[in-house]
PDBQT receptor file of N, H, CA, C and O in Angstrom, charges set to zero:
ATOM      1  N   MET A   1     110.201  61.138  93.035  1.00  0.00    +0.000 N 
ATOM      2  CA  MET A   1     109.706  62.219  92.431  1.00  0.00    +0.000 C 
ATOM      3  C   MET A   1     110.058  63.583  92.800  1.00  0.00    +0.000 C 
ATOM      4  O   MET A   1     110.129  63.873  93.994  1.00  0.00    +0.000 OA
ATOM      5  N   ALA A   2     110.296  64.489  91.855  1.00  0.00    +0.000 N 
ATOM      6  H   ALA A   2     110.239  64.253  90.885  1.00  0.00    +0.000 HD
ATOM      7  CA  ALA A   2     110.946  65.793  92.234  1.00  0.00    +0.000 C 
ATOM      8  C   ALA A   2     110.391  66.567  93.441  1.00  0.00    +0.000 C 
ATOM      9  O   ALA A   2     109.696  65.776  94.078  1.00  0.00    +0.000 OA
ATOM     10  N   GLN A   3     110.397  67.358  93.824  1.00  0.00    +0.000 N 
ATOM     11  H   GLN A   3     110.962  68.001  93.306  1.00  0.00    +0.000 HD
ATOM     12  CA  GLN A   3     109.914  68.009  94.982  1.00  0.00    +0.000 C 
ATOM     13  C   GLN A   3     109.540  69.335  94.203  1.00  0.00    +0.000 C 
ATOM     14  O   GLN A   3     110.365  69.687  93.361  1.00  0.00    +0.000 OA
ATOM     15  N   PRO A   4     108.444  70.099  94.361  1.00  0.00    +0.000 N 
ATOM     16  CA  PRO A   4     107.913  71.457  93.537  1.00  0.00    +0.000 C 
ATOM     17  C   PRO A   4     108.676  72.464  94.056  1.00  0.00    +0.000 C 
ATOM     18  O   PRO A   4     109.005  72.562  95.238  1.00  0.00    +0.000 OA
ATOM     19  N   ILE A   5     108.974  73.259  93.113  1.00  0.00    +0.000 N 
ATOM     20  H   ILE A   5     108.707  73.179  92.152  1.00  0.00    +0.000 HD
ATOM     21  CA  ILE A   5     109.795  74.425  94.172  1.00  0.00    +0.000 C 
ATOM     22  C   ILE A   5     108.906  75.625  94.315  1.00  0.00    +0.000 C 
ATOM     23  O   ILE A   5     108.080  76.109  93.541  1.00  0.00    +0.000 OA
ATOM     24  N   PRO A   6     109.386  76.044  95.770  1.00  0.00    +0.000 N 
ATOM     25  CA  PRO A   6     108.149  76.905  96.206  1.00  0.00    +0.000 C 
ATOM     26  C   PRO A   6     107.968  78.098  95.433  1.00  0.00    +0.000 C 
ATOM     27  O   PRO A   6     108.837  78.089  94.562  1.00  0.00    +0.000 OA
ATOM     28  N   THR A   7     107.306  79.042  95.346  1.00  0.00    +0.000 N 
ATOM     29  H   THR A   7     106.599  79.050  96.053  1.00  0.00    +0.000 HD
ATOM     30  CA  THR A   7     106.749  80.622  94.733  1.00  0.00    +0.000 C 
ATOM     31  C   THR A   7     106.346  81.029  95.350  1.00  0.00    +0.000 C 
ATOM     32  O   THR A   7     105.352  80.654  95.972  1.00  0.00    +0.000 OA
ATOM     33  N   PRO A   8     107.270  82.511  95.517  1.00  0.00    +0.000 N 
ATOM     34  CA  PRO A   8     106.780  83.757  96.621  1.00  0.00    +0.000 C 
ATOM     35  C   PRO A   8     105.430  83.900  96.491  1.00  0.00    +0.000 C 
ATOM     36  O   PRO A   8     104.930  83.454  95.458  1.00  0.00    +0.000 OA
ATOM     37  N   PRO A   9     104.977  84.232  97.009  1.00  0.00    +0.000 N 
ATOM     38  CA  PRO A   9     103.311  84.814  97.107  1.00  0.00    +0.000 C 
ATOM     39  C   PRO A   9     103.105  86.152  96.329  1.00  0.00    +0.000 C 
ATOM     40  O   PRO A   9     103.770  87.188  96.347  1.00  0.00    +0.000 OA
ATOM     41  N   ASP A  10     102.011  85.820  95.662  1.00  0.00    +0.000 N 
ATOM     42  H   ASP A  10     101.471  84.978  95.648  1.00  0.00    +0.000 HD
ATOM     43  CA  ASP A  10     101.839  87.234  94.644  1.00  0.00    +0.000 C 
ATOM     44  C   ASP A  10     101.505  88.602  95.785  1.00  0.00    +0.000 C 
ATOM     45  O   ASP A  10     100.811  88.508  96.798  1.00  0.00    +0.000 OA
ATOM     46  N   THR A  11     102.254  89.932  95.259  1.00  0.00    +0.000 N 
ATOM     47  H   THR A  11     102.817  90.008  94.436  1.00  0.00    +0.000 HD
ATOM     48  CA  THR A  11     101.745  91.013  96.302  1.00  0.00    +0.000 C 
ATOM     49  C   THR A  11     101.370  91.920  95.101  1.00  0.00    +0.000 C 
ATOM     50  O   THR A  11     102.118  92.791  94.658  1.00  0.00    +0.000 OA
ATOM     51  N   PHE A  12      99.951  91.583  94.546  1.00  0.00    +0.000 N 
ATOM     52  H   PHE A  12      99.343  90.875  94.906  1.00  0.00    +0.000 HD
ATOM     53  CA  PHE A  12      99.429  92.664  93.654  1.00  0.00    +0.000 C 
ATOM     54  C   PHE A  12      99.038  93.722  94.457  1.00  0.00    +0.000 C 
ATOM     55  O   PHE A  12      99.449  94.870  94.285  1.00  0.00    +0.000 OA
ATOM     56  N   ASP A  13      98.489  93.488  95.072  1.00  0.00    +0.000 N 
ATOM     57  H   ASP A  13      98.155  92.556  95.211  1.00  0.00    +0.000 HD
ATOM     58  CA  ASP A  13      97.860  94.707  96.230  1.00  0.00    +0.000 C 
ATOM     59  C   ASP A  13      99.286  95.825  96.543  1.00  0.00    +0.000 C 
ATOM     60  O   ASP A  13      99.394  97.036  96.352  1.00  0.00    +0.000 OA
ATOM     61  N   GLU A  14     100.153  94.920  97.034  1.00  0.00    +0.000 N 
ATOM     62  H   GLU A  14     100.066  93.936  97.189  1.00  0.00    +0.000 HD
ATOM     63  CA  GLU A  14     101.341  96.075  97.679  1.00  0.00    +0.000 C 
ATOM     64  C   GLU A  14     101.189  97.350  97.069  1.00  0.00    +0.000 C 
ATOM     65  O   GLU A  14     100.908  98.294  97.806  1.00  0.00    +0.000 OA
ATOM     66  N   PRO A  15     101.406  97.651  95.133  1.00  0.00    +0.000 N 
ATOM     67  CA  PRO A  15     102.288  99.041  95.301  1.00  0.00    +0.000 C 
ATOM     68  C   PRO A  15     100.544  99.845  95.429  1.00  0.00    +0.000 C 
ATOM     69  O   PRO A  15     100.500 101.027  95.770  1.00  0.00    +0.000 OA
ATOM     70  N   TRP A  16      99.358  99.161  95.159  1.00  0.00    +0.000 N 
ATOM     71  H   TRP A  16      99.394  98.200  94.882  1.00  0.00    +0.000 HD
ATOM     72  CA  TRP A  16      98.326 100.281  95.788  1.00  0.00    +0.000 C 
ATOM     73  C   TRP A  16      97.865 100.359  97.203  1.00  0.00    +0.000 C 
ATOM     74  O   TRP A  16      96.741 100.785  97.468  1.00  0.00    +0.000 OA
ATOM     75  N   LYS A  17      98.833  99.897  98.262  1.00  0.00    +0.000 N 
ATOM     76  H   LYS A  17      99.746  99.551  98.046  1.00  0.00    +0.000 HD
ATOM     77  CA  LYS A  17      98.844  99.644  99.553  1.00  0.00    +0.000 C 
ATOM     78  C   LYS A  17      99.921 100.940  99.463  1.00  0.00    +0.000 C 
ATOM     79  O   LYS A  17      99.469 101.978  99.946  1.00  0.00    +0.000 OA
ATOM     80  N   LEU A  18     100.746 100.986  99.128  1.00  0.00    +0.000 N 
ATOM     81  H   LEU A  18     101.113 100.143  98.736  1.00  0.00    +0.000 HD
ATOM     82  CA  LEU A  18     101.688 102.028  98.954  1.00  0.00    +0.000 C 
ATOM     83  C   LEU A  18     101.659 103.555  98.506  1.00  0.00    +0.000 C 
ATOM     84  O   LEU A  18     102.214 104.556  98.959  1.00  0.00    +0.000 OA
ATOM     85  N   ILE A  19     100.609 103.294  97.209  1.00  0.00    +0.000 N 
ATOM     86  H   ILE A  19     100.159 102.481  96.841  1.00  0.00    +0.000 HD
ATOM     87  CA  ILE A  19     100.126 104.417  96.706  1.00  0.00    +0.000 C 
ATOM     88  C   ILE A  19      99.164 105.498  97.994  1.00  0.00    +0.000 C 
ATOM     89  O   ILE A  19      99.330 106.709  98.141  1.00  0.00    +0.000 OA
ATOM     90  N   LEU A  20      98.211 104.639  98.761  1.00  0.00    +0.000 N 
ATOM     91  H   LEU A  20      98.077 103.655  98.642  1.00  0.00    +0.000 HD
ATOM     92  CA  LEU A  20      97.242 105.027  99.147  1.00  0.00    +0.000 C 
ATOM     93  C   LEU A  20      97.966 105.303 100.691  1.00  0.00    +0.000 C 
ATOM     94  O   LEU A  20      97.464 106.246 101.303  1.00  0.00    +0.000 OA
ATOM     95  N   GLU A  21      98.713 104.824 101.150  1.00  0.00    +0.000 N 
ATOM     96  H   GLU A  21      99.121 104.058 100.653  1.00  0.00    +0.000 HD
ATOM     97  CA  GLU A  21      99.804 105.680 102.379  1.00  0.00    +0.000 C 
ATOM     98  C   GLU A  21     100.090 106.357 102.075  1.00  0.00    +0.000 C 
ATOM     99  O   GLU A  21      99.714 107.284 102.793  1.00  0.00    +0.000 OA
ATOM    100  N   HIS A  22     100.891 106.824 100.970  1.00  0.00    +0.000 N 
ATOM    101  H   HIS A  22     101.197 106.072 100.387  1.00  0.00    +0.000 HD
ATOM    102  CA  HIS A  22     101.567 108.201 100.676  1.00  0.00    +0.000 C 
ATOM    103  C   HIS A  22     100.507 109.103 100.034  1.00  0.00    +0.000 C 
ATOM    104  O   HIS A  22     101.191 110.099  99.798  1.00  0.00    +0.000 OA
ATOM    105  N   TYR A  23      99.757 109.277  99.771  1.00  0.00    +0.000 N 
ATOM    106  H   TYR A  23      99.201 108.469  99.962  1.00  0.00    +0.000 HD
ATOM    107  CA  TYR A  23      98.430 109.771  98.996  1.00  0.00    +0.000 C 
ATOM    108  C   TYR A  23      97.115 109.664  99.601  1.00  0.00    +0.000 C 
ATOM    109  O   TYR A  23      96.196 109.937  98.828  1.00  0.00    +0.000 OA
ATOM    110  N   PHE A  24      96.869 109.420 100.480  1.00  0.00    +0.000 N 
ATOM    111  H   PHE A  24      97.616 109.198 101.108  1.00  0.00    +0.000 HD
ATOM    112  CA  PHE A  24      95.768 108.847 101.647  1.00  0.00    +0.000 C 
ATOM    113  C   PHE A  24      94.503 110.224 101.807  1.00  0.00    +0.000 C 
ATOM    114  O   PHE A  24      93.277 110.109 101.801  1.00  0.00    +0.000 OA
ATOM    115  N   ARG A  25      95.207 111.279 101.920  1.00  0.00    +0.000 N 
ATOM    116  H   ARG A  25      96.202 111.373 101.925  1.00  0.00    +0.000 HD
ATOM    117  CA  ARG A  25      94.592 112.709 101.972  1.00  0.00    +0.000 C 
ATOM    118  C   ARG A  25      94.452 113.104 101.152  1.00  0.00    +0.000 C 
ATOM    119  O   ARG A  25      93.342 113.636 101.158  1.00  0.00    +0.000 OA
ATOM    120  N   ASP A  26      95.198 113.290  99.785  1.00  0.00    +0.000 N 
ATOM    121  H   ASP A  26      96.099 112.857  99.780  1.00  0.00    +0.000 HD
ATOM    122  CA  ASP A  26      94.308 113.669  98.347  1.00  0.00    +0.000 C 
ATOM    123  C   ASP A  26      93.654 112.708  97.716  1.00  0.00    +0.000 C 
ATOM    124  O   ASP A  26      92.924 113.060  96.789  1.00  0.00    +0.000 OA
ATOM    125  N   PHE A  27      93.737 111.461  98.007  1.00  0.00    +0.000 N 
ATOM    126  H   PHE A  27      94.330 111.175  98.759  1.00  0.00    +0.000 HD
ATOM    127  CA  PHE A  27      92.687 110.525  97.465  1.00  0.00    +0.000 C 
ATOM    128  C   PHE A  27      91.134 110.661  98.010  1.00  0.00    +0.000 C 
ATOM    129  O   PHE A  27      90.078 110.424  97.424  1.00  0.00    +0.000 OA
ATOM    130  N   LEU A  28      91.404 111.155  99.420  1.00  0.00    +0.000 N 
ATOM    131  H   LEU A  28      92.262 111.348  99.896  1.00  0.00    +0.000 HD
ATOM    132  CA  LEU A  28      90.071 111.415 100.161  1.00  0.00    +0.000 C 
ATOM    133  C   LEU A  28      89.384 112.914  99.289  1.00  0.00    +0.000 C 
ATOM    134  O   LEU A  28      88.381 113.267  98.668  1.00  0.00    +0.000 OA
ATOM    135  N   THR A  29      90.344 113.289  99.629  1.00  0.00    +0.000 N 
ATOM    136  H   THR A  29      91.159 113.003 100.133  1.00  0.00    +0.000 HD
ATOM    137  CA  THR A  29      90.051 114.888  99.480  1.00  0.00    +0.000 C 
ATOM    138  C   THR A  29      89.330 114.930  97.990  1.00  0.00    +0.000 C 
ATOM    139  O   THR A  29      88.466 115.771  97.743  1.00  0.00    +0.000 OA
ATOM    140  N   PHE A  30      89.818 113.819  96.894  1.00  0.00    +0.000 N 
ATOM    141  H   PHE A  30      90.520 113.135  97.095  1.00  0.00    +0.000 HD
ATOM    142  CA  PHE A  30      89.322 114.320  95.808  1.00  0.00    +0.000 C 
ATOM    143  C   PHE A  30      87.932 113.560  95.553  1.00  0.00    +0.000 C 
ATOM    144  O   PHE A  30      86.988 113.880  94.831  1.00  0.00    +0.000 OA
ATOM    145  N   LEU A  31      88.127 112.402  96.419  1.00  0.00    +0.000 N 
ATOM    146  H   LEU A  31      88.894 112.142  97.006  1.00  0.00    +0.000 HD
ATOM    147  CA  LEU A  31      87.120 111.623  95.845  1.00  0.00    +0.000 C 
ATOM    148  C   LEU A  31      85.879 111.929  96.800  1.00  0.00    +0.000 C 
ATOM    149  O   LEU A  31      84.700 111.914  96.447  1.00  0.00    +0.000 OA
ATOM    150  N   PHE A  32      86.457 112.261  98.317  1.00  0.00    +0.000 N 
ATOM    151  H   PHE A  32      87.414 112.273  98.604  1.00  0.00    +0.000 HD
ATOM    152  CA  PHE A  32      85.088 112.476  99.497  1.00  0.00    +0.000 C 
ATOM    153  C   PHE A  32      85.435 113.319 100.081  1.00  0.00    +0.000 C 
ATOM    154  O   PHE A  32      85.836 113.079 101.220  1.00  0.00    +0.000 OA
ATOM    155  N   PRO A  33      85.449 114.968  99.487  1.00  0.00    +0.000 N 
ATOM    156  CA  PRO A  33      85.800 115.869 100.245  1.00  0.00    +0.000 C 
ATOM    157  C   PRO A  33      84.920 116.196 101.382  1.00  0.00    +0.000 C 
ATOM    158  O   PRO A  33      85.122 117.259 101.970  1.00  0.00    +0.000 OA
ATOM    159  N   THR A  34      84.155 115.571 101.691  1.00  0.00    +0.000 N 
ATOM    160  H   THR A  34      83.990 114.707 101.214  1.00  0.00    +0.000 HD
ATOM    161  CA  THR A  34      82.922 116.291 102.981  1.00  0.00    +0.000 C 
ATOM    162  C   THR A  34      83.590 115.341 103.936  1.00  0.00    +0.000 C 
ATOM    163  O   THR A  34      83.765 115.716 105.095  1.00  0.00    +0.000 OA
ATOM    164  N   VAL A  35      84.103 113.761 103.433  1.00  0.00    +0.000 N 
ATOM    165  H   VAL A  35      83.960 113.457 102.492  1.00  0.00    +0.000 HD
ATOM    166  CA  VAL A  35      84.694 113.397 104.804  1.00  0.00    +0.000 C 
ATOM    167  C   VAL A  35      86.232 113.441 104.696  1.00  0.00    +0.000 C 
ATOM    168  O   VAL A  35      86.891 112.619 105.332  1.00  0.00    +0.000 OA
ATOM    169  N   ALA A  36      86.750 114.237 104.024  1.00  0.00    +0.000 N 
ATOM    170  H   ALA A  36      86.214 114.904 103.507  1.00  0.00    +0.000 HD
ATOM    171  CA  ALA A  36      88.138 114.654 104.372  1.00  0.00    +0.000 C 
ATOM    172  C   ALA A  36      88.399 116.329 105.012  1.00  0.00    +0.000 C 
ATOM    173  O   ALA A  36      89.382 116.914 105.466  1.00  0.00    +0.000 OA
ATOM    174  N   ASN A  37      87.296 116.616 104.827  1.00  0.00    +0.000 N 
ATOM    175  H   ASN A  37      86.498 116.141 104.458  1.00  0.00    +0.000 HD
ATOM    176  CA  ASN A  37      87.186 117.986 105.581  1.00  0.00    +0.000 C 
ATOM    177  C   ASN A  37      86.677 117.784 106.968  1.00  0.00    +0.000 C 
ATOM    178  O   ASN A  37      86.862 118.758 107.698  1.00  0.00    +0.000 OA
ATOM    179  N   ALA A  38      86.088 116.772 107.507  1.00  0.00    +0.000 N 
ATOM    180  H   ALA A  38      85.937 115.981 106.914  1.00  0.00    +0.000 HD
ATOM    181  CA  ALA A  38      85.305 115.955 108.502  1.00  0.00    +0.000 C 
ATOM    182  C   ALA A  38      86.911 115.224 109.485  1.00  0.00    +0.000 C 
ATOM    183  O   ALA A  38      86.702 115.052 110.686  1.00  0.00    +0.000 OA
ATOM    184  N   ILE A  39      88.070 114.921 109.071  1.00  0.00    +0.000 N 
ATOM    185  H   ILE A  39      88.239 115.060 108.095  1.00  0.00    +0.000 HD
ATOM    186  CA  ILE A  39      89.268 114.203 109.552  1.00  0.00    +0.000 C 
ATOM    187  C   ILE A  39      89.719 115.123 110.212  1.00  0.00    +0.000 C 
ATOM    188  O   ILE A  39      89.435 116.206 109.700  1.00  0.00    +0.000 OA
ATOM    189  N   ASP A  40      90.485 115.224 111.417  1.00  0.00    +0.000 N 
ATOM    190  H   ASP A  40      90.715 114.344 111.833  1.00  0.00    +0.000 HD
ATOM    191  CA  ASP A  40      91.386 115.970 111.833  1.00  0.00    +0.000 C 
ATOM    192  C   ASP A  40      92.926 114.968 111.508  1.00  0.00    +0.000 C 
ATOM    193  O   ASP A  40      93.309 113.884 111.949  1.00  0.00    +0.000 OA
ATOM    194  N   TRP A  41      93.605 116.110 110.374  1.00  0.00    +0.000 N 
ATOM    195  H   TRP A  41      93.294 116.991 110.016  1.00  0.00    +0.000 HD
ATOM    196  CA  TRP A  41      94.339 115.627 109.664  1.00  0.00    +0.000 C 
ATOM    197  C   TRP A  41      96.241 116.271 110.775  1.00  0.00    +0.000 C 
ATOM    198  O   TRP A  41      97.414 116.271 110.402  1.00  0.00    +0.000 OA
ATOM    199  N   SER A  42      95.648 116.653 111.982  1.00  0.00    +0.000 N 
ATOM    200  H   SER A  42      94.695 116.653 112.285  1.00  0.00    +0.000 HD
ATOM    201  CA  SER A  42      97.115 116.948 112.906  1.00  0.00    +0.000 C 
ATOM    202  C   SER A  42      97.526 115.611 113.299  1.00  0.00    +0.000 C 
ATOM    203  O   SER A  42      98.667 115.508 113.749  1.00  0.00    +0.000 OA
ATOM    204  N   ARG A  43      96.797 114.554 113.211  1.00  0.00    +0.000 N 
ATOM    205  H   ARG A  43      95.870 114.638 112.846  1.00  0.00    +0.000 HD
ATOM    206  CA  ARG A  43      97.478 113.374 113.658  1.00  0.00    +0.000 C 
ATOM    207  C   ARG A  43      97.712 112.177 112.318  1.00  0.00    +0.000 C 
ATOM    208  O   ARG A  43      96.843 111.487 111.784  1.00  0.00    +0.000 OA
ATOM    209  N   PRO A  44      98.911 112.219 112.078  1.00  0.00    +0.000 N 
ATOM    210  CA  PRO A  44      99.011 111.433 110.506  1.00  0.00    +0.000 C 
ATOM    211  C   PRO A  44      98.413 110.386 110.777  1.00  0.00    +0.000 C 
ATOM    212  O   PRO A  44      98.409 110.007 111.948  1.00  0.00    +0.000 OA
ATOM    213  N   PRO A  45      97.661 109.539 109.635  1.00  0.00    +0.000 N 
ATOM    214  CA  PRO A  45      96.682 108.064 109.578  1.00  0.00    +0.000 C 
ATOM    215  C   PRO A  45      97.563 107.217 109.916  1.00  0.00    +0.000 C 
ATOM    216  O   PRO A  45      98.671 107.474 109.445  1.00  0.00    +0.000 OA
ATOM    217  N   GLU A  46      97.488 105.998 110.763  1.00  0.00    +0.000 N 
ATOM    218  H   GLU A  46      96.588 105.789 111.146  1.00  0.00    +0.000 HD
ATOM    219  CA  GLU A  46      98.258 104.991 111.025  1.00  0.00    +0.000 C 
ATOM    220  C   GLU A  46      97.856 103.639 110.190  1.00  0.00    +0.000 C 
ATOM    221  O   GLU A  46      97.155 102.904 110.886  1.00  0.00    +0.000 OA
ATOM    222  N   PRO A  47      98.042 103.263 109.248  1.00  0.00    +0.000 N 
ATOM    223  CA  PRO A  47      98.271 102.154 108.307  1.00  0.00    +0.000 C 
ATOM    224  C   PRO A  47      97.973 100.829 109.147  1.00  0.00    +0.000 C 
ATOM    225  O   PRO A  47      98.643 100.770 110.178  1.00  0.00    +0.000 OA
ATOM    226  N   MET A  48      97.180  99.838 108.944  1.00  0.00    +0.000 N 
ATOM    227  H   MET A  48      96.636  99.886 108.106  1.00  0.00    +0.000 HD
ATOM    228  CA  MET A  48      97.095  98.339 109.354  1.00  0.00    +0.000 C 
ATOM    229  C   MET A  48      97.905  97.841 108.937  1.00  0.00    +0.000 C 
ATOM    230  O   MET A  48      98.113  97.871 107.724  1.00  0.00    +0.000 OA
ATOM    231  N   PRO A  49      98.950  96.953 110.098  1.00  0.00    +0.000 N 
ATOM    232  CA  PRO A  49      99.957  96.240 109.685  1.00  0.00    +0.000 C 
ATOM    233  C   PRO A  49      99.611  94.906 108.599  1.00  0.00    +0.000 C 
ATOM    234  O   PRO A  49     100.506  94.362 107.951  1.00  0.00    +0.000 OA
ATOM    235  N   THR A  50      98.292  94.529 108.534  1.00  0.00    +0.000 N 
ATOM    236  H   THR A  50      97.566  94.971 109.060  1.00  0.00    +0.000 HD
ATOM    237  CA  THR A  50      97.864  93.160 107.786  1.00  0.00    +0.000 C 
ATOM    238  C   THR A  50      96.665  93.847 107.614  1.00  0.00    +0.000 C 
ATOM    239  O   THR A  50      96.049  94.810 108.069  1.00  0.00    +0.000 OA
ATOM    240  N   GLU A  51      96.556  92.729 106.546  1.00  0.00    +0.000 N 
ATOM    241  H   GLU A  51      97.057  91.946 106.177  1.00  0.00    +0.000 HD
ATOM    242  CA  GLU A  51      94.756  92.748 105.707  1.00  0.00    +0.000 C 
ATOM    243  C   GLU A  51      93.640  92.688 106.735  1.00  0.00    +0.000 C 
ATOM    244  O   GLU A  51      92.464  92.692 106.371  1.00  0.00    +0.000 OA
TER     245      GLU A  51
């Protein structure tokens, strides 16, 4: 019997993670201006390495 060919995992969320990582401040300012104003932006946000 033939062995199945392994397929790479789907990465549907990767583009969204990259967009939010790059535009996180703009995203919060647009959708949640009160929250964005309460954040100390002198320290950059640190994205979590995993989900």
